[in-house]
C-alpha positions as CSV (number, residue, x, y, z in Angstrom):
1,M,-105.5,-58.4,34.8
2,N,-108.9,-57.6,33.2
3,K,-110.6,-59.3,30.3
4,T,-109.9,-56.4,28.0
5,T,-106.1,-56.7,28.5
6,D,-106.3,-60.4,28.0
7,M,-108.2,-60.0,24.8
8,K,-105.6,-57.4,23.5
9,K,-102.8,-59.8,24.2
10,I,-104.6,-62.6,22.4
11,L,-105.2,-60.4,19.4
12,S,-101.6,-59.3,19.3
13,L,-100.5,-62.9,19.5
14,I,-102.7,-63.8,16.6
15,V,-101.4,-60.9,14.5
16,L,-97.8,-61.9,15.3
17,M,-98.5,-65.5,14.3
18,A,-100.1,-64.4,11.0
19,V,-97.1,-62.2,10.2
20,F,-94.7,-65.0,11.0
21,A,-96.7,-67.5,8.9
22,G,-96.8,-65.0,6.0
23,T,-93.0,-64.4,6.3
24,M,-92.3,-68.2,6.3
25,A,-94.6,-68.8,3.3
26,G,-92.8,-66.1,1.4
27,A,-89.4,-67.5,2.4
28,T,-90.3,-71.0,1.3
29,A,-92.3,-70.1,-1.8
30,K,-91.7,-72.6,-4.6
31,K,-89.2,-71.3,-7.2
32,P,-89.4,-72.1,-10.9
33,K,-86.8,-74.2,-12.6
34,L,-84.4,-72.2,-14.9
35,M,-81.9,-72.9,-17.7
36,V,-79.5,-70.3,-19.1
37,F,-78.8,-70.3,-22.9
38,P,-76.9,-68.1,-25.3
39,S,-79.5,-66.1,-27.2
40,D,-80.5,-67.0,-30.7
41,D,-79.6,-63.6,-32.0
42,W,-76.1,-63.8,-30.4
43,C,-75.5,-67.2,-31.9
44,R,-76.7,-66.0,-35.3
45,E,-74.4,-62.9,-35.3
46,R,-71.4,-65.1,-34.6
47,G,-72.3,-67.9,-37.0
48,Y,-73.0,-70.5,-34.3
49,M,-75.9,-72.1,-36.2
50,L,-76.8,-75.6,-37.4
51,D,-79.1,-74.1,-40.0
52,A,-80.8,-70.7,-40.6
53,N,-83.0,-71.1,-37.6
54,T,-81.3,-73.5,-35.3
55,P,-78.5,-72.4,-32.9
56,D,-75.5,-74.7,-32.3
57,Y,-75.2,-74.4,-28.5
58,E,-72.1,-76.6,-28.3
59,K,-70.2,-74.2,-30.6
60,A,-71.7,-71.2,-28.7
61,L,-70.4,-72.6,-25.4
62,S,-66.9,-73.1,-27.0
63,D,-66.8,-69.2,-26.9
64,V,-64.9,-68.6,-23.7
65,D,-66.6,-65.4,-22.9
66,M,-70.1,-66.7,-23.4
67,D,-69.3,-70.0,-21.6
68,G,-68.1,-67.9,-18.6
69,A,-71.2,-65.6,-18.7
70,V,-73.6,-68.6,-18.8
71,A,-71.9,-70.2,-15.9
72,V,-71.8,-67.0,-13.8
73,M,-75.4,-66.2,-14.5
74,G,-76.4,-69.7,-13.5
75,D,-74.5,-69.3,-10.2
76,I,-76.1,-65.9,-9.5
77,L,-79.6,-67.3,-10.1
78,A,-78.8,-70.4,-8.0
79,E,-77.8,-68.1,-5.1
80,M,-81.2,-66.3,-5.5
81,G,-82.8,-69.7,-4.7
82,Y,-83.8,-71.0,-8.2
83,P,-83.3,-74.6,-9.2
84,M,-80.8,-74.5,-12.0
85,F,-79.7,-76.9,-14.7
86,S,-76.5,-76.8,-16.7
87,L,-77.0,-76.5,-20.5
88,K,-73.5,-78.0,-21.1
89,Q,-74.3,-81.0,-19.0
90,E,-77.7,-81.6,-20.5
91,L,-76.3,-81.5,-24.0
92,K,-73.7,-84.1,-23.0
93,Q,-76.6,-86.2,-21.6
94,L,-78.5,-86.0,-24.9
95,H,-75.4,-87.3,-26.7
96,T,-75.0,-90.1,-24.2
97,E,-78.6,-91.2,-24.7
98,G,-78.4,-90.9,-28.4
99,A,-81.3,-88.4,-28.4
100,Y,-79.4,-85.6,-30.1
101,G,-81.3,-84.3,-33.1
102,M,-84.3,-86.6,-32.4
103,A,-86.8,-86.8,-35.2
104,V,-90.2,-88.4,-35.0
105,T,-92.0,-89.2,-38.3
106,S,-95.7,-89.3,-38.8
107,K,-97.2,-90.7,-42.0
108,Q,-99.1,-87.5,-42.8
109,D,-96.7,-84.7,-41.8
110,G,-93.2,-86.0,-42.5
111,A,-90.5,-85.3,-39.9
112,V,-91.4,-83.5,-36.7
113,M,-88.2,-82.2,-35.3
114,E,-87.4,-81.4,-31.6
115,S,-84.6,-78.8,-31.2
116,D,-81.8,-79.2,-28.7
117,R,-83.4,-76.5,-26.6
118,D,-86.8,-78.1,-26.6
119,A,-85.2,-81.5,-25.8
120,V,-83.2,-80.4,-22.8
121,T,-85.9,-78.1,-21.3
122,R,-88.4,-81.0,-21.6
123,N,-85.9,-83.5,-20.0
124,V,-85.3,-81.3,-16.9
125,G,-88.8,-79.8,-16.7
126,A,-87.6,-76.2,-17.0
127,D,-90.2,-73.5,-16.4
128,F,-88.3,-70.6,-17.9
129,I,-85.3,-70.0,-20.2
130,V,-82.9,-67.2,-19.5
131,E,-81.3,-66.1,-22.7
132,L,-78.0,-64.1,-22.7
133,S,-76.4,-61.7,-25.2
134,L,-72.9,-60.4,-24.6
135,S,-71.0,-57.6,-26.3
136,V,-67.4,-57.1,-25.4
137,K,-65.8,-53.6,-26.0
138,P,-62.0,-53.4,-25.8
139,F,-60.2,-50.4,-24.2
140,G,-56.6,-51.2,-24.6
141,V,-55.6,-53.8,-22.1
142,R,-59.0,-53.3,-20.5
143,R,-62.5,-54.3,-21.6
144,A,-66.1,-53.5,-20.8
145,I,-69.2,-55.6,-21.5
146,E,-72.8,-54.9,-22.3
147,F,-75.0,-57.7,-21.0
148,K,-78.6,-58.5,-21.9
149,A,-80.7,-61.1,-20.2
150,Q,-84.3,-62.0,-21.1
151,T,-86.7,-64.5,-19.8
152,I,-88.7,-66.8,-22.1
153,D,-91.5,-69.1,-21.0
154,A,-90.3,-72.6,-21.8
155,S,-93.8,-73.8,-22.6
156,S,-95.4,-71.1,-24.7
157,R,-92.0,-69.8,-25.9
158,K,-93.1,-66.2,-25.3
159,I,-90.6,-63.6,-24.3
160,L,-91.7,-62.3,-20.9
161,H,-89.2,-59.5,-20.1
162,G,-85.6,-58.5,-20.5
163,D,-82.9,-56.2,-18.9
164,I,-79.6,-54.7,-20.0
165,G,-76.6,-54.0,-17.8
166,S,-73.0,-52.9,-18.4
167,S,-69.7,-53.1,-16.6
168,E,-66.9,-50.6,-16.2
169,A,-63.8,-50.9,-18.3
170,S,-61.5,-53.2,-16.5
171,S,-58.8,-55.9,-16.8
172,A,-60.9,-58.1,-14.5
173,P,-61.9,-61.6,-15.7
174,M,-65.3,-62.2,-17.4
175,P,-67.0,-63.5,-14.2
176,V,-66.3,-60.2,-12.4
177,L,-67.6,-58.1,-15.4
178,V,-70.8,-60.2,-15.6
179,K,-71.5,-59.7,-11.9
180,Q,-71.0,-56.0,-12.3
181,S,-73.3,-55.7,-15.3
182,V,-76.0,-57.9,-13.6
183,G,-75.9,-56.3,-10.2
184,G,-78.0,-53.3,-11.2
185,F,-81.0,-55.3,-12.4
186,I,-80.9,-58.8,-11.0
187,D,-83.4,-58.1,-8.1
188,N,-86.0,-56.7,-10.5
189,F,-85.2,-59.4,-13.0
190,C,-85.9,-62.2,-10.5
191,H,-89.0,-60.4,-9.2
192,K,-90.5,-60.5,-12.7
193,I,-89.7,-64.2,-13.0
194,D,-91.5,-64.8,-9.7
195,L,-94.5,-62.8,-10.8
196,A,-94.7,-64.8,-14.1
197,F,-94.5,-68.1,-12.2
198,A,-97.2,-67.0,-9.8
199,D,-99.4,-66.4,-12.8
200,I,-98.7,-69.9,-14.2
201,E,-99.5,-71.4,-10.8
202,K,-102.8,-69.6,-10.8
203,N,-103.8,-69.7,-14.5
204,G,-101.9,-72.7,-15.8
205,R,-99.1,-73.1,-18.3
206,E,-99.7,-72.0,-21.9
207,G,-98.9,-74.3,-24.8
208,S,-100.2,-75.8,-28.1
209,I,-101.5,-79.1,-29.4
210,V,-101.5,-80.2,-33.0
211,F,-103.8,-83.0,-34.0
212,K,-102.9,-84.8,-37.3
213,I,-104.7,-87.5,-39.4
214,A,-102.3,-90.2,-40.7
215,D,-102.8,-91.8,-44.1
216,D,-104.3,-95.0,-42.7
217,C,-106.7,-93.3,-40.3
218,P,-110.4,-94.4,-40.9
219,L,-111.6,-90.9,-39.9
220,T,-111.0,-87.2,-40.7
221,F,-111.7,-84.3,-38.3
222,E,-114.9,-83.7,-40.3
223,S,-116.2,-87.3,-39.7
224,E,-119.3,-87.6,-37.6
225,V,-119.0,-89.4,-34.3
226,S,-121.4,-90.2,-31.5
227,V,-121.0,-90.2,-27.8
228,D,-123.7,-90.9,-25.2
229,G,-126.4,-90.5,-27.9
230,E,-125.1,-87.1,-29.1
231,S,-123.5,-86.7,-32.6
232,G,-121.1,-84.1,-34.1
233,E,-117.8,-83.8,-36.0
234,L,-114.7,-85.3,-34.5
235,S,-113.2,-81.8,-34.3
236,E,-116.1,-80.7,-32.1
237,Y,-115.5,-83.6,-29.7
238,I,-111.8,-82.8,-29.4
239,T,-112.5,-79.1,-28.8
240,Y,-115.1,-79.9,-26.2
241,W,-112.6,-82.3,-24.5
242,L,-110.0,-79.6,-24.3
243,E,-112.3,-76.9,-23.1
244,E,-113.5,-79.2,-20.3
245,R,-110.0,-79.8,-19.0
246,A,-108.1,-76.5,-19.8
247,V,-107.9,-73.9,-17.0
248,E,-111.2,-71.9,-17.4
249,G,-111.6,-73.6,-20.8
250,A,-108.8,-71.5,-22.3
251,C,-107.8,-72.8,-25.7
252,S,-107.9,-71.4,-29.2
253,L,-108.5,-73.3,-32.4
254,N,-106.3,-71.5,-34.9
255,Q,-106.1,-74.0,-37.7
256,K,-108.8,-76.4,-38.9
257,S,-108.9,-78.8,-41.9
258,R,-109.9,-82.4,-42.6
259,E,-106.4,-83.5,-41.6
260,T,-105.2,-80.9,-39.1
261,L,-106.4,-79.2,-35.9
262,R,-104.1,-76.7,-34.2
263,Y,-104.9,-75.4,-30.7
264,D,-102.9,-72.5,-29.3
265,Q,-103.0,-70.7,-26.0
266,V,-104.1,-73.9,-24.3
267,R,-103.8,-73.3,-20.5
268,F,-103.2,-76.5,-18.7
269,P,-102.8,-76.9,-14.9
270,L,-99.3,-76.8,-13.5
271,F,-99.9,-79.9,-11.4
272,S,-102.2,-82.9,-11.7
273,T,-103.4,-85.6,-9.3
274,V,-102.5,-89.2,-9.9
275,A,-105.8,-91.0,-10.7
276,A,-104.6,-94.5,-9.8
277,G,-101.7,-96.2,-8.1
278,G,-99.0,-98.3,-9.8
279,F,-95.3,-98.6,-9.8
280,G,-95.0,-97.2,-6.3
281,S,-97.3,-94.2,-6.9
282,K,-100.2,-93.4,-4.7
283,K,-103.7,-92.4,-5.7
284,G,-104.2,-88.7,-5.1
285,K,-100.5,-87.9,-5.2
286,V,-99.9,-84.4,-6.8
287,K,-97.2,-84.3,-9.5
288,A,-95.9,-81.7,-12.0
289,Q,-97.6,-81.7,-15.4
290,T,-96.5,-81.1,-18.9
291,M,-98.6,-80.7,-22.0
292,E,-97.8,-84.3,-22.9
293,S,-99.2,-85.6,-19.6
294,F,-102.2,-83.2,-19.8
295,V,-103.3,-84.5,-23.2
296,A,-102.4,-88.2,-22.5
297,P,-105.9,-89.2,-21.4
298,I,-107.3,-88.3,-24.8
299,S,-105.7,-91.5,-26.2
300,R,-108.1,-93.6,-24.2
301,D,-111.1,-91.4,-25.0
302,L,-110.4,-91.3,-28.8
303,S,-110.0,-95.1,-28.9
304,Q,-113.8,-95.5,-28.7
305,F,-113.8,-94.3,-32.4
306,N,-111.6,-97.2,-33.5
307,V,-108.4,-95.2,-34.0
308,S,-104.9,-95.4,-32.7
309,V,-103.4,-92.4,-31.0
310,T,-99.7,-91.4,-30.8
311,T,-98.5,-88.4,-28.9
312,V,-95.2,-86.7,-29.7
313,P,-93.9,-84.1,-27.2
314,I,-92.0,-81.1,-28.5
315,G,-90.4,-79.4,-25.5
316,Q,-92.4,-78.5,-22.5
317,G,-95.5,-77.0,-24.1
318,Q,-96.2,-78.5,-27.5
319,V,-97.6,-82.0,-28.4
320,Y,-98.4,-83.6,-31.8
321,V,-101.3,-86.0,-31.5
322,V,-101.4,-88.4,-34.5
323,L,-104.5,-90.4,-35.2
324,G,-104.1,-93.6,-37.3
325,Q,-105.6,-97.0,-37.9
326,R,-106.2,-99.1,-34.8
């Protein structure tokens, strides 16, 4: 056997190993966490609302058809490899913990409300929400359904994509009709979810941060502060702090006054590294990150200006940061 033949065999083996490694990487790729909800529009059309803008998901799930559709869609997505969380079970958990309808009050802004959807997605760390709309059309003893599913980023609350399917007229139970209507688009639907999650892994989650000044705060966002011999407005310091830590400095200051700063399209890393040990954690350990954990270090950094800092998370991707008297 000559050296050329040996070299060809070695190269072939390397190629096969690379293909195998790529296949295994694809097979074990991390999947985003999902939750399935009745859509806001569907709830509004049927009067399942707590107020003009807030769906009553408990009443929505008392609808037998929608309850069955949510359960079946969850099962289908679980079979596709996605970690799933039950809306019904999470709502029960909120009741048990007394967190239902949680309100947090700041002195300056009144009540900051966290909706049921924000609360449960934050509790489970959901990456995306899958919203369902269902239209049932009777044909004598048979019925057909039109089924719409759309994906919403749980952090930015942006609608990413949607698909519509329909079933044949049949006397079959709702789970069978749902599977028929989903079958035509589920592969493409999941592919788009995976693409959206890959973008988040690369470019960070997108969310918003609202800074507020409480009545007793000694500063406003126009107050001059000094750090390491340099001076500027407090708002400038906060903007610099965010730009230094956001993915590629991505953040947009969309509202500015003496008492309020609102930053939107803030891209924060999907994961963070634990800076110090404690309570069983190890320094350097990688963990999932929310907007609340991303912005948490600013409490320490702002304390140098003799203010107290309270952070209030709203869902996965929004945080209120309230500055008051220390």
